[in-house]
C-alpha positions as CSV (number, residue, x, y, z in Angstrom):
1,M,43.6,167.2,77.9
2,Q,42.9,163.6,77.3
3,L,44.0,161.0,79.9
4,P,43.3,157.3,80.6
5,D,40.3,156.5,82.9
6,A,42.4,155.8,86.0
7,A,44.4,159.0,85.6
8,V,41.2,161.1,85.2
9,A,39.7,159.4,88.3
10,L,42.8,160.0,90.3
11,L,43.1,163.7,89.4
12,E,39.4,164.3,90.2
13,S,39.7,162.6,93.6
14,A,43.1,164.0,94.6
15,S,43.5,167.2,96.6
16,A,45.9,170.1,96.3
17,T,46.0,170.7,100.1
18,D,45.6,167.2,101.7
19,A,47.8,164.3,100.7
20,K,45.7,161.2,100.1
21,S,47.0,157.7,100.2
22,I,46.7,155.3,97.2
23,E,44.4,153.1,99.4
24,Q,42.1,156.1,100.1
25,L,42.0,157.1,96.5
26,A,41.2,153.5,95.5
27,T,38.2,153.5,97.8
28,D,37.0,156.9,96.4
29,T,37.4,155.8,92.8
30,D,36.6,152.1,92.9
31,E,39.9,151.5,91.1
32,K,42.5,148.9,92.0
33,P,45.4,150.3,94.1
34,E,47.9,148.9,91.6
35,T,46.1,150.6,88.7
36,L,46.1,153.9,90.6
37,T,49.8,153.5,91.5
38,G,50.7,153.2,87.8
39,A,48.5,156.2,86.9
40,A,50.1,158.3,89.7
41,F,53.6,157.6,88.4
42,D,52.5,158.7,84.9
43,L,50.9,161.9,86.2
44,E,54.0,162.6,88.3
45,A,56.1,162.3,85.2
46,D,53.8,164.9,83.5
47,G,54.1,167.2,86.6
48,L,50.4,167.0,87.5
49,V,50.8,165.3,90.9
50,A,53.4,164.9,93.6
51,I,54.0,161.5,95.3
52,E,55.3,161.2,98.8
53,E,56.5,157.8,100.2
54,R,56.1,157.2,103.9
55,V,57.5,154.1,105.7
56,E,55.3,153.1,108.5
57,V,56.5,150.7,111.2
58,S,54.1,148.5,113.1
59,L,54.7,146.1,116.0
60,E,52.9,142.9,116.7
61,L,53.2,140.3,119.4
62,T,54.2,136.8,118.2
63,D,52.5,133.7,119.6
64,E,55.4,133.4,122.1
65,G,55.0,137.1,123.1
66,E,51.2,136.6,123.6
67,Q,52.0,133.6,125.8
68,Y,54.5,135.5,128.0
69,R,52.1,138.4,128.2
70,A,49.5,136.1,129.6
71,H,51.6,134.0,131.9
72,G,54.6,136.3,132.6
73,L,58.1,136.5,131.3
74,P,60.1,133.4,132.3
75,E,62.8,135.4,134.1
76,L,60.2,137.2,136.2
77,R,58.4,133.9,137.1
78,L,61.8,132.5,138.1
79,Y,62.5,135.6,140.3
80,R,59.1,135.4,142.0
81,A,59.5,131.7,142.7
82,A,63.0,132.3,144.1
83,A,61.8,135.2,146.3
84,D,59.0,133.1,147.7
85,A,61.6,130.5,148.5
86,G,63.6,133.0,150.5
87,A,66.4,133.5,148.0
88,A,66.7,137.1,149.1
89,D,68.2,135.9,152.4
90,D,70.0,132.7,151.6
91,P,70.8,130.9,148.3
92,V,68.2,128.3,147.2
93,P,68.9,125.2,145.1
94,M,68.1,126.1,141.5
95,G,66.2,122.9,140.9
96,Q,63.8,123.7,143.7
97,V,63.2,127.2,142.3
98,V,62.7,125.9,138.7
99,G,60.2,123.4,139.9
100,A,58.3,125.9,141.9
101,S,58.2,128.4,139.0
102,G,56.4,126.0,136.6
103,L,58.9,126.6,133.9
104,E,59.5,123.8,131.4
105,G,61.8,122.9,128.5
106,P,63.3,125.9,126.7
107,E,61.7,128.3,129.1
108,V,64.2,127.3,131.8
109,D,67.2,128.4,129.6
110,I,65.4,131.6,128.6
111,A,64.7,132.4,132.2
112,L,68.3,131.8,133.3
113,M,69.8,133.8,130.5
114,N,67.6,136.9,131.1
115,F,67.7,136.5,134.9
116,A,71.3,137.6,135.0
117,R,71.1,140.1,132.2
118,K,68.4,142.0,134.0
119,G,70.2,142.0,137.3
120,L,67.5,140.0,139.0
121,G,70.0,138.0,141.0
122,S,72.9,135.6,140.6
123,I,73.5,131.9,140.1
124,D,76.5,130.2,141.7
125,S,77.3,126.5,142.1
126,G,73.7,125.5,141.3
127,E,72.2,127.9,143.8
128,L,70.2,131.0,143.1
129,S,70.0,134.3,144.9
130,V,67.8,137.2,144.1
131,N,68.3,141.0,144.2
132,A,65.7,142.2,146.7
133,D,65.9,145.7,145.1
134,A,65.0,144.5,141.6
135,E,62.0,146.4,140.2
136,V,60.2,143.4,138.7
137,D,56.8,145.1,138.8
138,S,58.0,147.8,136.5
139,D,59.9,145.6,134.1
140,A,60.3,147.5,130.8
141,E,60.0,144.5,128.6
142,R,56.8,143.3,130.3
143,A,55.3,146.8,130.1
144,A,56.2,147.0,126.4
145,L,54.4,143.7,125.7
146,D,51.2,145.3,127.2
147,A,51.7,148.5,125.3
148,I,52.2,146.8,121.9
149,A,49.1,144.5,122.5
150,D,47.1,147.7,123.3
151,D,48.3,149.4,120.1
152,D,50.1,152.1,122.2
153,A,53.7,151.6,121.2
154,D,54.6,155.1,120.2
155,G,56.5,156.1,123.3
156,L,58.4,152.8,123.8
157,D,62.2,152.8,124.2
158,D,63.9,151.6,121.0
159,D,66.3,149.4,122.9
160,T,63.5,147.6,124.7
161,V,61.7,147.0,121.4
162,D,64.9,145.8,119.8
163,R,65.4,143.3,122.6
164,L,61.9,142.0,122.3
165,V,62.4,141.5,118.6
166,E,65.7,139.7,119.2
167,R,63.9,137.4,121.7
168,G,61.2,136.6,119.1
169,L,58.4,138.1,121.2
170,V,57.6,141.0,118.9
171,E,57.6,141.2,115.1
172,R,58.4,144.5,113.5
173,R,56.9,145.2,110.1
174,E,57.6,148.0,107.7
175,Q,55.2,149.1,105.0
176,T,55.7,151.8,102.4
177,N,52.6,153.9,101.7
178,R,52.3,156.4,98.9
179,F,50.5,159.7,99.2
180,V,49.3,161.8,96.3
181,T,48.9,165.6,96.1
182,L,47.8,167.8,93.1
183,T,50.5,170.2,91.8
184,D,49.7,173.6,90.5
185,D,49.8,172.2,87.0
186,G,47.4,169.5,88.1
187,V,44.9,172.0,89.4
188,T,45.2,174.1,86.2
189,A,44.6,170.9,84.1
190,L,41.4,170.2,86.1
191,M,40.2,173.8,85.7
192,E,40.8,173.6,81.9
193,G,39.1,170.3,81.7
194,V,40.3,166.7,81.3
195,E,38.6,164.0,79.2
196,T,38.9,160.3,79.2
197,A,40.9,159.1,76.3
198,A,39.5,156.1,74.4
199,T,42.7,154.1,74.9
200,V,43.4,150.4,75.4
201,G,45.8,149.4,78.1
202,Q,46.4,145.8,77.1
203,L,46.6,143.7,74.0
204,T,44.1,140.8,74.3
205,P,43.5,137.7,72.3
206,E,40.0,139.1,71.4
207,L,41.6,142.3,69.9
208,L,44.0,140.1,67.8
209,T,41.4,137.7,66.5
210,S,38.9,140.4,65.7
211,G,41.4,142.7,64.0
212,E,40.3,145.6,66.2
213,W,43.8,146.2,67.4
214,E,44.5,148.1,64.1
215,D,41.9,150.7,65.0
216,V,42.3,151.3,68.7
217,E,44.6,153.7,70.5
218,F,47.0,152.1,73.0
219,A,47.9,153.8,76.2
220,E,51.4,155.1,76.6
221,Y,53.6,153.5,79.2
222,N,56.2,155.2,81.3
223,V,58.9,152.6,81.2
224,E,60.9,154.7,83.8
225,A,58.2,154.6,86.4
226,D,59.0,152.8,89.7
227,A,57.4,149.4,90.0
228,E,57.0,146.9,92.9
229,P,60.2,144.8,93.0
230,V,59.7,141.2,91.9
231,T,62.2,138.6,93.3
232,G,62.5,135.2,91.7
233,G,63.7,132.0,93.2
234,K,67.3,131.5,94.1
235,T,69.3,128.7,95.5
236,H,69.9,129.4,99.2
237,I,73.5,130.5,100.1
238,L,73.8,127.5,102.5
239,R,72.9,125.1,99.7
240,Q,75.3,126.7,97.3
241,T,78.1,126.4,99.9
242,A,77.2,122.8,100.5
243,E,77.5,122.0,96.8
244,S,80.8,123.8,96.7
245,V,82.0,121.7,99.7
246,K,81.0,118.5,97.9
247,D,82.8,119.6,94.7
248,T,85.9,120.3,96.7
249,L,85.9,117.0,98.5
250,V,85.2,115.1,95.3
251,G,88.2,116.9,93.8
252,M,90.3,115.7,96.7
253,G,89.4,112.1,95.9
254,F,86.5,111.5,98.3
255,Q,83.2,109.6,97.6
256,E,79.9,110.6,99.0
257,M,78.0,108.7,101.7
258,Q,74.2,108.7,102.1
259,G,72.0,107.2,104.8
260,P,68.9,107.6,107.1
261,H,68.3,110.7,109.1
262,A,66.4,108.6,111.7
263,D,68.5,105.6,112.7
264,A,69.0,103.1,115.5
265,D,71.0,104.4,118.5
266,F,73.4,101.5,117.8
267,W,74.6,103.2,114.6
268,I,74.5,106.7,116.0
269,N,76.3,106.1,119.3
270,D,77.0,102.4,120.3
271,A,79.2,101.6,117.3
272,L,81.1,104.8,118.2
273,F,82.0,103.5,121.6
274,M,79.7,106.0,123.3
275,P,78.6,104.6,126.7
276,Q,74.9,104.2,127.0
277,D,74.9,106.4,130.2
278,H,76.7,109.2,128.5
279,P,74.9,112.6,129.1
280,A,74.8,113.2,125.3
281,R,72.5,110.2,125.0
282,T,69.8,111.5,127.2
283,H,66.8,113.6,126.2
284,W,68.8,116.7,127.0
285,D,70.8,116.3,123.8
286,R,69.0,113.9,121.4
287,F,65.6,113.6,119.8
288,T,64.0,110.2,120.2
289,L,61.1,109.1,118.0
290,D,58.0,107.4,119.1
291,T,58.3,104.5,116.6
292,D,59.0,100.8,116.6
293,P,62.6,99.9,117.5
294,M,65.0,98.9,114.7
295,T,65.4,95.2,115.5
296,D,67.2,94.1,112.3
297,L,70.7,95.0,113.5
298,P,73.5,92.6,112.5
299,D,73.8,90.2,115.5
300,D,77.5,89.5,115.2
301,L,78.4,93.2,115.0
302,V,76.1,94.0,117.9
303,G,77.8,91.3,120.0
304,R,81.3,92.6,119.2
305,V,80.2,96.2,120.0
306,E,78.6,95.2,123.3
307,D,81.8,93.2,124.3
308,A,83.9,96.3,123.6
309,H,81.6,98.4,125.8
310,R,81.7,95.8,128.6
311,N,85.2,94.6,128.4
312,G,87.2,96.8,126.1
313,V,89.4,95.6,123.2
314,G,92.8,93.9,123.5
315,P,94.7,92.7,126.6
316,D,94.7,96.2,128.2
317,G,91.1,97.0,127.4
318,E,88.9,98.0,130.3
319,G,85.5,98.9,128.7
320,Y,83.1,101.1,130.6
321,H,81.8,98.7,133.3
322,S,78.4,100.5,132.8
323,P,75.0,99.3,131.9
324,W,74.4,98.2,128.2
325,S,71.2,96.9,126.7
326,R,70.3,95.9,123.2
327,E,66.8,97.5,123.7
328,F,68.4,100.9,124.1
329,A,70.7,100.3,121.1
330,E,67.6,99.5,119.0
331,E,65.7,102.7,119.8
332,V,65.3,105.1,116.9
333,A,66.4,108.7,117.1
334,L,67.3,111.6,114.9
335,R,71.0,111.4,114.2
336,G,73.0,113.8,116.3
337,H,75.9,113.5,113.9
338,T,76.5,111.9,110.5
339,T,79.1,109.6,112.0
340,S,76.3,107.1,112.0
341,L,76.9,106.9,108.2
342,S,80.6,106.4,108.7
343,M,79.8,103.4,111.0
344,R,77.5,101.9,108.4
345,Y,80.1,102.2,105.7
346,L,83.1,101.2,107.7
347,S,81.3,98.1,109.0
348,G,80.5,96.9,105.5
349,E,76.8,96.9,106.1
350,E,76.1,99.7,103.6
351,I,78.1,98.9,100.5
352,G,80.2,95.8,101.5
353,D,83.7,95.4,102.8
354,L,86.1,98.1,102.0
355,E,89.8,97.7,101.4
356,P,92.2,100.6,102.1
357,P,92.9,103.2,101.0
358,Q,89.4,104.7,101.0
359,R,88.0,108.3,101.4
360,F,84.3,109.0,102.1
361,F,82.3,112.1,103.0
362,S,78.8,113.5,103.5
363,V,77.3,116.9,103.8
364,E,74.0,116.2,105.5
365,K,71.7,117.5,108.3
366,V,72.0,116.5,111.9
367,Y,69.7,117.2,114.9
368,R,70.5,118.2,118.4
369,N,68.5,119.5,121.4
370,D,70.7,122.6,121.7
371,T,69.8,126.0,123.0
372,L,69.3,128.4,120.1
373,D,71.9,131.2,119.9
374,A,74.1,133.0,117.3
375,T,76.1,129.8,116.5
376,H,73.7,126.9,117.5
377,L,70.6,125.5,115.8
378,L,68.4,122.5,116.5
379,E,69.2,121.2,113.0
380,F,72.3,122.0,111.0
381,F,74.6,120.6,108.3
382,Q,77.6,118.6,109.2
383,I,80.6,117.9,106.9
384,E,81.5,114.3,107.8
385,G,84.6,112.7,106.4
386,W,87.1,109.9,107.0
387,V,90.1,108.4,105.4
388,M,91.0,104.7,105.8
389,A,94.7,103.9,105.2
390,E,97.8,102.4,106.8
391,D,100.0,104.4,109.2
392,L,97.9,107.6,109.4
393,S,99.0,110.3,111.8
394,V,97.7,113.6,113.2
395,R,99.9,115.4,110.6
396,D,97.9,113.7,107.8
397,L,94.7,114.9,109.4
398,M,95.9,118.5,109.9
399,G,97.2,118.6,106.4
400,T,93.9,117.5,105.0
401,F,92.1,120.3,106.9
402,E,94.6,122.9,105.7
403,E,94.1,121.8,102.1
404,F,90.3,121.8,102.4
405,Y,89.9,125.2,104.1
406,A,92.4,126.8,101.8
407,Q,89.9,126.1,98.9
408,F,87.6,128.6,100.6
409,G,90.2,131.3,101.4
410,I,90.7,130.3,105.1
411,T,94.3,129.8,106.0
412,D,94.4,130.6,109.7
413,I,93.1,127.3,111.1
414,E,94.1,126.6,114.7
415,F,94.0,123.2,116.5
416,K,93.3,122.4,120.2
417,P,93.6,119.0,121.9
418,H,90.3,117.6,122.9
419,Y,88.6,114.5,124.3
420,N,86.1,112.2,122.4
421,P,85.0,108.8,123.5
422,Y,85.6,107.5,120.0
423,T,88.9,109.1,118.9
424,E,92.4,109.2,120.3
425,P,94.2,111.5,119.7
426,S,91.4,114.1,119.2
427,F,91.4,117.9,118.5
428,E,89.0,120.7,117.7
429,L,89.4,123.2,114.9
430,F,89.0,126.9,115.2
431,G,89.0,129.8,112.7
432,T,89.0,133.6,113.1
433,H,85.7,135.4,112.3
434,P,86.5,138.0,109.6
435,T,84.2,140.7,111.1
436,T,84.4,140.3,114.9
437,G,87.9,138.9,115.1
438,E,86.6,136.2,117.5
439,I,87.9,132.6,117.5
440,V,85.1,130.4,116.3
441,E,85.0,126.6,116.8
442,I,84.4,125.0,113.3
443,G,84.8,121.3,113.9
444,N,86.0,118.2,115.8
445,S,88.3,115.4,114.6
446,G,90.6,112.6,115.5
447,I,91.9,109.1,114.9
448,F,89.3,106.4,115.6
449,R,90.1,104.3,118.7
450,E,90.7,100.6,118.5
451,E,87.5,100.1,120.5
452,V,85.6,101.6,117.5
453,L,87.5,99.9,114.6
454,S,88.0,96.4,116.0
455,P,84.3,95.5,116.3
456,L,83.8,96.9,112.8
457,G,86.5,94.6,111.4
458,V,88.7,97.4,110.3
459,E,92.4,96.6,110.7
460,C,94.1,99.8,109.6
461,D,94.0,103.5,110.7
462,V,91.0,105.7,110.1
463,M,91.1,109.5,110.6
464,A,87.7,111.2,110.8
465,W,86.1,114.6,111.4
466,G,82.8,116.4,111.7
467,L,82.8,120.0,110.5
468,A,80.0,122.6,110.8
469,L,78.9,123.9,107.4
470,E,77.2,126.9,109.0
471,R,80.4,127.9,110.8
472,L,82.2,127.7,107.4
473,L,79.6,130.0,106.0
474,M,80.2,132.5,108.9
475,L,83.9,132.5,108.2
476,M,83.4,132.9,104.4
477,Y,80.8,135.6,104.4
478,G,81.2,137.3,107.8
479,F,77.7,136.5,109.2
480,E,77.6,137.0,113.0
481,D,74.4,135.2,113.7
482,I,73.6,132.1,111.8
483,R,69.9,132.7,112.3
484,D,70.2,135.5,109.7
485,V,70.6,132.9,107.0
486,H,68.9,129.8,108.4
487,G,65.5,129.3,110.0
488,T,62.2,131.2,110.4
489,L,63.8,134.5,111.3
490,C,66.3,134.7,108.4
491,D,67.0,138.0,106.6
492,L,65.4,137.6,103.2
493,D,66.9,140.8,101.8
494,L,70.4,139.6,102.8
495,L,69.8,136.2,101.2
496,R,68.5,137.8,98.0
497,N,71.4,140.3,97.7
498,V,74.4,138.5,99.1
499,E,77.2,138.0,96.7
500,V,78.1,134.4,96.2
501,L,81.7,133.6,96.6
502,A,83.2,131.5,93.9
């Protein structure tokens, strides 16, 4: 029997009693693993070997997992600090405990979330109490981190491992290994003798130019043999949905806005009649940038906006009677909403004065210092839009939403009155998740207040909204956790195989 080099090498190294992995056979034969894999499939088709596939799962600590293994899980550090402060006897102010624990930034939210989940204690009215019977020294998640680091994860509880994976402390990897065993026919073939066939596996330029290709024997290929999957590039489902939204809004008569991601706080908040001492304008919600202030703001407009903040607009205007400084307005931050673009366009600073009626939109990224969860990210896409016209009403706004969402098969939109500093009346939008049946907030909207429009020089009504593109994606495709499609932990198989809705 004549066979290609790799097939002969594999047969002579394989065993009829012990399954050998492709990697082991590659070491024994000095052949490449991919070459032996192809040879093994060919020999399997001829009935000379059997191939067994085994999926092996390995666990590895992430950088965050290594950090918590070294310094302790945030919730356990919080518990110990609270216990040391006497929270087992009387409630202790949460700020005091957080300070004593040494937790900082996102660790605080992580600690508080898992503190209650694990039954370590309770939090009420800003005070923290601990459960004296909590077995923190035998915490299953802490013990699992040690076991995984020591490569001793075989006996770990699946639920505990799943929780650590969800927390981003452990990475689970799956690898398919192939093992080869000689069949009876393979043993018989070896006993009868196998020879290396003088075959060529690839047509090369040298064979073509020399003319030798006419005299050589080419190896046969098993076109039905399994091969490693190759996945090509594909437009992300989020980007596809964004483009669909743009096409829909253009079809409804809107024009697209564009503008800077990093902008002066004046355009992001002050022009929106957001008081400078509003909690959303602190480091808890916004990302400031260590860069020079944006000092080239239009002086007349800045003066009118400052007057609206201090004194209000019109005879009944009150303003905020709160501190206001141009220095703060000139600070540069990442925009927390794309309404900064609306302010630039409505003021005339971007493309000149606009005469009603006008319709504009944008589908762009915004940035907020939120806590990551199934429906919140630090950066996400906002569908911004506004209509400038005479005598607009809430019914016009609601009708616009119903027409827009109907284009995506969503017809059960619900509305709830809401408060915004910059719109009156205002309301939030909600839709029903197709998988869980839960009501999901999908946007915010309203009619711009006079305190916003008057300084901008706009003398007619403007209705506006900010909708979440990722929430629309959840309603369209049934995703329950937006991190499955967006970010470092997204499900690549899901993104490759999801059916794109027209």
